[in-house]
C-alpha positions in Angstrom: -80.9 41.1 -41.4 -81.5 39.4 -38.1 -78.5 37.1 -37.8 -75.3 37.5 -35.8 -72.1 36.7 -37.7 -68.7 35.4 -36.7 -65.3 36.3 -38.2 -62.2 34.4 -37.0 -58.8 36.0 -37.0 -56.7 34.1 -39.6 -53.2 32.7 -39.1 -50.4 35.1 -40.2 -49.7 33.2 -43.4 -53.4 33.0 -44.3 -54.3 36.6 -44.6 -55.7 37.4 -48.0 -54.1 40.2 -50.0 -55.6 43.5 -48.8 -56.3 46.5 -51.0 -53.8 49.3 -50.9 -56.3 51.8 -49.6 -57.0 49.4 -46.6 -60.2 48.0 -45.2 -62.8 50.2 -43.4 -60.2 53.0 -43.2 -57.5 50.7 -41.7 -54.4 50.5 -43.8 -52.7 47.6 -41.9 -55.5 45.4 -40.8 -53.3 42.6 -39.3 -51.4 45.1 -37.2 -54.6 46.7 -36.0 -56.1 43.3 -35.1 -52.9 42.4 -33.1 -53.0 45.8 -31.4 -56.4 45.1 -30.0 -55.0 41.9 -28.5 -56.7 39.4 -30.8 -54.7 36.3 -31.8 -55.1 33.8 -34.7 -58.2 31.8 -34.2 -60.0 34.3 -32.0 -63.7 35.0 -32.9 -65.1 38.4 -33.5 -68.9 38.8 -33.0 -70.6 41.0 -35.6 -74.2 42.2 -34.9 -77.0 41.9 -37.4 -76.4 45.6 -38.2 -72.8 44.7 -39.3 -71.1 46.4 -36.3 -68.5 44.6 -34.2 -69.9 44.2 -30.8 -67.4 45.8 -28.4 -68.7 44.1 -25.3 -68.4 40.6 -26.7 -65.0 41.6 -28.0 -64.0 42.2 -24.4 -65.4 38.8 -23.5 -63.2 37.1 -26.2 -60.2 38.8 -24.7 -61.1 38.0 -21.1 -59.5 35.5 -18.8 -62.8 33.6 -18.8 -62.5 32.8 -22.5 -59.1 33.6 -24.0 -57.1 30.9 -22.2 -59.2 28.1 -23.6 -57.9 25.9 -26.4 -58.3 27.3 -29.9 -60.8 24.6 -31.0 -62.8 25.1 -27.8 -62.9 28.8 -28.3 -64.2 28.2 -31.9 -66.8 25.8 -30.8 -68.0 28.0 -27.9 -68.2 31.0 -30.2 -70.3 29.1 -32.7 -72.7 28.0 -29.9 -73.0 31.6 -28.5 -73.7 33.0 -32.0 -76.7 30.8 -32.3 -78.1 31.9 -29.0 -77.5 35.6 -29.8 -79.4 35.2 -33.1 -82.3 33.4 -31.3 -82.5 36.1 -28.7 -82.2 39.0 -31.2 -85.1 37.7 -33.3 -87.2 37.8 -30.2 -86.1 41.3 -29.2 -84.3 40.1 -26.1 -80.9 41.7 -25.4 -78.6 38.9 -24.4 -77.7 40.5 -21.0 -81.4 40.6 -20.1 -82.1 36.9 -20.9 -83.7 35.1 -18.0 -83.7 31.5 -16.9 -87.1 31.1 -18.6 -85.6 32.4 -21.9 -82.7 29.9 -21.8 -85.1 27.1 -20.9 -87.2 28.0 -24.0 -84.0 28.0 -26.1 -83.0 24.6 -24.7 -86.4 23.2 -25.5 -86.2 24.5 -29.1 -82.7 23.1 -29.6 -83.3 19.7 -28.1 -87.0 18.9 -28.2 -89.0 21.0 -30.5 -90.5 19.2 -33.5 -90.4 22.5 -35.4 -86.6 22.4 -35.2 -85.3 20.2 -38.1 -81.8 20.1 -36.6 -82.3 19.1 -33.0 -79.2 18.4 -31.0 -78.3 15.6 -28.5 -77.9 16.0 -24.8 -74.2 15.9 -25.1 -74.2 18.8 -27.5 -76.5 20.8 -25.2 -74.1 20.3 -22.3 -71.3 21.8 -24.3 -73.5 24.8 -25.3 -74.5 25.2 -21.6 -70.9 25.4 -20.7 -70.3 28.2 -23.3 -73.3 30.2 -22.1 -72.3 29.8 -18.5 -68.9 31.3 -19.2 -70.5 34.2 -21.0 -73.0 35.1 -18.3 -70.6 34.5 -15.5 -68.1 36.9 -17.1 -70.9 39.5 -17.6 -71.8 39.1 -13.9 -75.5 38.5 -14.7 -77.3 37.4 -11.6 -79.0 35.1 -11.3 -77.3 33.1 -14.0 -79.9 32.3 -16.7 -78.0 29.0 -17.3 -75.5 27.3 -15.2 -73.7 24.1 -16.3 -73.1 23.3 -12.7 -76.8 23.1 -12.0 -78.2 19.7 -12.4 -81.4 21.0 -14.0 -79.4 22.8 -16.7 -77.6 19.6 -17.8 -79.1 17.0 -20.1 -80.1 13.8 -18.5 -79.6 11.8 -21.7 -76.1 13.1 -22.3 -73.5 10.5 -23.3 -70.0 11.0 -21.9 -68.5 10.7 -25.4 -69.3 9.6 -28.9 -67.2 6.5 -29.5 -66.9 3.7 -32.0 -64.7 0.7 -32.1 -63.5 -1.3 -35.1 -61.8 -4.6 -34.7 -58.4 -5.1 -36.4 -59.8 -7.0 -39.4 -62.6 -4.4 -39.8 -60.0 -1.7 -40.0 -58.4 -3.9 -42.7 -61.7 -3.9 -44.6 -62.2 -0.2 -44.2 -58.7 0.6 -45.4 -58.9 -1.8 -48.4 -62.2 -0.4 -49.6 -62.0 3.2 -48.4 -58.3 4.1 -48.8 -56.9 1.6 -51.3 -59.8 1.6 -53.8 -60.5 -2.2 -53.7 -63.9 -3.6 -54.5 -65.9 -6.1 -52.3 -64.1 -8.9 -54.1 -60.7 -7.5 -53.3 -59.8 -6.4 -56.9 -58.9 -2.8 -57.7 -61.8 -0.5 -58.8 -61.3 0.9 -62.3 -60.2 4.5 -62.3 -59.0 4.5 -58.7 -56.8 7.6 -58.0 -54.0 6.3 -55.7 -52.0 9.6 -55.5 -52.4 9.9 -51.7 -53.0 6.2 -50.9 -49.7 5.6 -49.1 -50.0 8.8 -47.1 -53.5 8.0 -45.9 -52.9 4.3 -45.1 -49.6 5.2 -43.3 -51.4 7.8 -41.2 -54.1 5.3 -40.2 -51.6 2.5 -39.5 -49.3 4.8 -37.4 -52.2 6.4 -35.5 -54.0 3.1 -34.9 -51.0 1.4 -33.5 -50.0 4.4 -31.3 -53.4 5.5 -30.1 -52.5 9.2 -30.7 -55.2 11.8 -31.1 -55.7 13.4 -34.5 -53.9 16.5 -33.6 -51.0 14.6 -32.0 -50.4 12.3 -34.9 -51.3 14.9 -37.5 -48.8 17.5 -36.4 -45.8 15.2 -35.9 -42.5 16.3 -37.5 -40.3 14.0 -39.6 -37.6 13.7 -37.0 -40.2 12.8 -34.3 -41.3 9.5 -35.9 -39.9 6.8 -33.6 -37.5 4.4 -35.4 -35.5 2.6 -32.8 -37.2 -0.8 -31.8 -37.6 -1.7 -28.2 -36.1 -4.9 -26.9 -39.0 -7.0 -28.1 -38.5 -5.7 -31.6 -42.3 -5.1 -32.3 -42.7 -1.6 -31.0 -40.7 1.6 -30.8 -41.3 4.6 -28.7 -41.3 8.4 -29.2 -42.0 11.5 -27.2 -45.3 13.4 -27.7 -44.9 17.2 -27.3 -47.0 18.7 -24.5 -48.2 21.5 -26.7 -50.0 19.0 -28.9 -51.6 16.9 -26.1 -54.9 17.7 -24.4 -53.4 17.2 -21.0 -50.5 19.6 -21.8 -48.0 17.1 -20.5 -45.1 15.4 -22.3 -45.6 11.7 -22.6 -44.1 8.6 -24.2 -46.0 6.9 -26.9 -45.5 3.6 -28.6 -46.0 2.7 -32.3 -45.5 -0.6 -34.0 -42.3 -1.1 -36.0 -44.4 -2.1 -39.1 -46.3 1.2 -38.9 -43.1 3.2 -38.6 -41.7 1.4 -41.6 -44.8 2.2 -43.6 -44.3 5.9 -42.6 -40.8 5.7 -43.9 -42.0 4.3 -47.2 -44.4 7.2 -47.5 -41.6 9.7 -46.8 -39.4 8.2 -49.5 -42.1 8.0 -52.2 -45.3 10.1 -52.1 -44.0 12.7 -49.8 -40.7 13.1 -51.6 -42.6 13.5 -54.9 -44.8 16.2 -53.4 -41.8 18.1 -52.1 -40.0 17.9 -55.5 -43.1 19.3 -57.2 -43.5 22.1 -54.7 -39.8 23.0 -55.0 -39.9 23.0 -58.8 -43.0 25.3 -58.8 -41.5 27.7 -56.2 -44.2 27.2 -53.6 -42.0 27.3 -50.6 -40.4 30.6 -51.8 -43.8 32.2 -51.8 -44.7 31.3 -48.2 -44.9 34.4 -45.9 -43.4 32.5 -43.0 -40.5 30.0 -43.1 -38.2 29.0 -40.3 -35.3 26.9 -41.5 -34.1 24.6 -38.7 -30.3 24.8 -38.1 -30.2 22.2 -35.3 -32.3 20.3 -32.8 -30.5 19.8 -29.4 -31.2 16.8 -27.3 -31.2 16.3 -23.6 -33.7 17.0 -20.9 -35.2 19.9 -22.9 -34.9 19.3 -26.7 -34.7 22.7 -28.4 -35.3 23.7 -32.0 -33.0 26.4 -33.4 -33.8 28.1 -36.7 -33.3 31.2 -38.9 -36.1 33.0 -40.7 -36.0 34.5 -44.2 -34.3 37.6 -42.9 -31.5 35.6 -41.3 -32.8 36.3 -37.8 -32.1 33.4 -35.5 -34.7 31.9 -33.1 -35.3 28.9 -30.9 -38.0 27.3 -28.8 -38.5 24.1 -26.8 -39.6 21.4 -29.1 -42.3 20.2 -26.7 -43.8 23.8 -26.6 -44.3 24.1 -30.3 -48.0 23.8 -31.2 -49.4 22.8 -34.5 -49.5 26.3 -35.9 -45.8 27.0 -35.3 -44.8 23.5 -36.5 -46.1 24.2 -40.0 -43.6 27.0 -40.4 -40.6 24.7 -39.7 -38.4 23.6 -42.6 -35.3 21.5 -42.9 -32.6 21.6 -45.6 -33.3 18.8 -48.0 -31.3 17.5 -51.0 -32.8 20.0 -53.3 -33.5 22.9 -50.9 -35.8 23.6 -48.0 -38.7 21.3 -47.3 -41.3 21.1 -44.6 -40.4 19.4 -41.3 -44.1 18.6 -41.0 -44.6 14.9 -41.8 -47.9 14.7 -43.6 -48.1 16.8 -46.7 -50.8 17.6 -49.2 -50.3 16.9 -52.9 -49.1 20.5 -53.2 -46.2 19.7 -50.8 -47.7 21.8 -48.0 -48.5 20.7 -44.4 -51.8 18.9 -44.2 -53.4 20.5 -41.2 -54.9 18.0 -38.6 -58.6 18.8 -39.3 -58.1 17.9 -43.0 -58.1 14.3 -41.9 -61.8 14.5 -41.2 -62.3 14.9 -45.0 -60.2 11.9 -45.8 -62.2 9.7 -43.4 -65.5 11.1 -44.6 -64.6 10.3 -48.2 -63.4 6.8 -47.2 -66.7 6.1 -45.5 -68.5 7.2 -48.6 -66.4 4.8 -50.8 -67.3 2.0 -48.4 -71.0 2.8 -48.8 -70.6 2.9 -52.6 -68.8 -0.4 -52.7 -70.7 -2.4 -50.1 -74.3 -1.3 -50.5 -76.6 -2.0 -53.4 -77.9 0.9 -55.5 -81.3 0.6 -53.8 -79.8 0.7 -50.3 -77.7 3.8 -51.2 -80.8 5.6 -52.4 -82.2 5.7 -48.8 -81.1 8.6 -46.7 -78.3 7.6 -44.3 -80.4 8.1 -41.2 -83.4 6.1 -42.6 -81.5 3.0 -43.7 -82.6 -0.2 -42.1 -80.2 -1.8 -39.6 -79.3 -4.5 -42.2 -78.0 -1.9 -44.6 -76.1 0.0 -42.0 -74.5 -3.2 -40.8 -72.9 -3.8 -44.2 -70.7 -0.8 -44.0 -67.8 -0.1 -41.6 -67.7 3.5 -40.4 -64.7 5.2 -39.0 -63.5 8.6 -37.7 -60.0 9.8 -36.7 -60.9 9.3 -33.0 -62.1 5.8 -33.7 -58.5 4.7 -34.1 -57.8 5.8 -30.5 -60.8 4.0 -29.1 -60.0 0.9 -31.1 -56.4 0.8 -30.0 -57.6 1.0 -26.4 -60.0 -1.9 -26.8 -57.4 -4.0 -28.7 -54.6 -3.4 -26.1 -57.0 -4.2 -23.2 -57.9 -7.5 -24.7 -54.4 -8.3 -25.7 -53.0 -7.5 -22.2 -55.6 -9.6 -20.6 -54.9 -12.4 -23.0 -51.2 -12.1 -22.2 -51.8 -12.3 -18.5 -54.4 -15.0 -18.4 -53.1 -17.3 -21.1 -49.5 -16.8 -22.0 -48.4 -16.6 -18.4 -51.0 -18.9 -17.0 -51.6 -16.6 -14.0 -53.8 -17.6 -11.2 -56.0 -15.1 -9.4 -53.3 -14.6 -6.7 -50.6 -14.3 -9.4 -52.6 -11.7 -11.2 -53.0 -9.6 -8.1 -49.2 -9.8 -7.5 -48.6 -8.8 -11.2 -51.0 -5.9 -10.9 -49.2 -4.6 -7.7 -45.8 -4.7 -9.5 -46.7 -3.5 -13.0 -50.4 -2.3 -12.9 -53.4 -4.2 -14.2 -54.4 -3.9 -17.9 -56.8 -1.0 -17.2 -53.9 1.0 -15.8 -51.5 0.0 -18.6 -54.0 1.1 -21.2 -54.6 4.3 -19.3 -50.9 5.0 -19.5 -50.7 4.3 -23.2 -53.5 6.8 -23.8 -52.0 9.4 -21.6 -55.0 9.7 -19.3 -54.7 11.1 -15.8 -57.4 9.0 -14.4 -58.1 5.3 -15.1 -61.8 6.0 -14.8 -61.6 8.1 -17.9 -60.2 5.1 -19.7 -62.9 2.8 -18.5 -65.9 5.1 -19.0 -65.0 7.0 -22.2 -63.0 4.5 -24.1 -63.9 1.0 -23.0 -67.5 1.1 -22.0 -68.5 -1.9 -24.1 -66.6 -4.3 -21.9 -67.4 -2.6 -18.6 -70.4 -4.8 -18.0 -68.6 -8.0 -19.0 -66.5 -10.2 -16.8 -63.1 -10.2 -18.6 -62.2 -13.6 -17.1 -65.2 -15.2 -18.8 -64.6 -13.4 -22.1 -61.0 -14.4 -22.2 -61.9 -18.0 -21.4 -63.3 -18.1 -24.9 -60.9 -20.1 -27.2 -61.4 -20.9 -30.8 -59.1 -23.9 -30.8 -60.9 -26.7 -32.5 -63.2 -24.4 -34.5 -62.3 -24.5 -38.2 -58.8 -25.7 -37.2 -57.8 -22.2 -36.3 -55.4 -22.3 -33.3 -53.0 -19.4 -33.9 -53.1 -16.3 -31.8 -54.5 -14.0 -34.5 -57.4 -16.3 -35.2 -58.1 -16.6 -31.5 -58.3 -12.8 -31.1 -60.4 -12.5 -34.2 -62.9 -14.9 -32.6 -62.8 -13.1 -29.3 -63.5 -9.7 -31.0 -66.3 -11.3 -33.0 -67.9 -12.5 -29.8 -67.6 -9.0 -28.2 -69.2 -7.5 -31.3 -72.1 -9.9 -31.1 -72.7 -9.3 -27.4 -72.2 -5.6 -27.1 -73.1 -2.5 -29.1 -70.8 -0.1 -30.8 -68.1 -2.6 -31.9 -67.8 -3.1 -35.6 -66.5 -6.5 -36.8 -66.7 -8.0 -40.2 -68.2 -11.2 -39.0 -71.4 -9.3 -38.2 -71.2 -7.1 -41.3 -73.7 -8.5 -43.8 -71.9 -10.2 -46.7 -68.6 -8.6 -45.9 -65.6 -10.4 -47.2 -62.7 -11.5 -44.9 -59.6 -9.4 -45.1 -56.2 -9.3 -43.4 -56.0 -7.5 -40.1 -54.8 -3.9 -40.1 -51.3 -3.3 -39.0 
């Protein structure tokens, strides 16, 4: 064997049953792992000779690596494993790798025609960051790779992978991908709608709020906003800092319609999943359960609970991350039920990364419904532009980008048309309340407005918003209402820029209602 391996420490409730005689001479493996200092999600590097590498174990536990976010640690470990394998096969100890070795590895990863899985510049930049941390911790000098060196960064790296869907394109994607409708709007025979309301509620709620997948996916039932603001169209809630990337509490806004749809899901699909789980005794078999006794309000909301042994505990609500939240239960009409909002069919918390599967399956259904058999036979990467243009494609993060674009256009529309602001009036309004860029940045929870502009709203950076918003569909097809006007504006943006998906430019796509 010439390949390095990775083993990730499982969460406490996900340890498989261990043999009574133990594993490799260890009777209590979870306790032994914890004694080393490893935590759930930590990687363990195993050499090709099936021995745990002690030096890389020290790196995992170091201040250079361990404070990183769990997902970042996982991604960096996967990147490092590939480099270790590549060096091992060439007889090069990783500590002795030179700048020339890393340059050869980069050429293989990014440019070599012999590599069938070449990576983008963006992916290389992430790998370079992982390698830099490893070699900086190991005090290798000179560094064989340094993500701060310009020559070690990819010139063709994109700041982020983004995609935007207009509101009515989200409607098409949901109808076909999540509701099982055909191109003509009729139900597809044999459609399984058991999780339809959960999936559409998640999309509607996340699309209207602009939350990240983890933020929206780990929300608790009592955190869903329900009190409308003065306008009556939106309500606001608090996002826990432990779920956010910035690690700061922030206020988010969701439409009243999306919150009501979440309520409908909670009273139907979710309630049925809970009833089935209770009837089958699933919750009684869980290794960890914390039954909430009260949630205090005030400046620092606190969750109080008791565990199975009756031992009380408490923690700040904003400091509970997604792993701890899945252990929280509330007393329901028929016994304990998860406080976690989004549940699987088995009545258990649906972890945030599971939404990737939902979106992937929805994209595949769109391809199945909107492409001809001949078009589907061609590999996805080899399809002609006309075929690709027939199918909307979405990811969980597309909702956040799409919300940003929609709110920017809407806020500009509000300023320029509803209020009839002159240039001077607009400057005064921006000084008092902030311009639309700043308002969208606040909604997304970004620290810097340049992040909002560059990462989320690049398609309109090169356009003069004043000229865009001068576009008016009044007189075209007798459509004068606000929704039709915005639809026309989005269609024009989709025609003039890349990356925006709108059904007007999707070949033979049927018109549908806009997503909520």
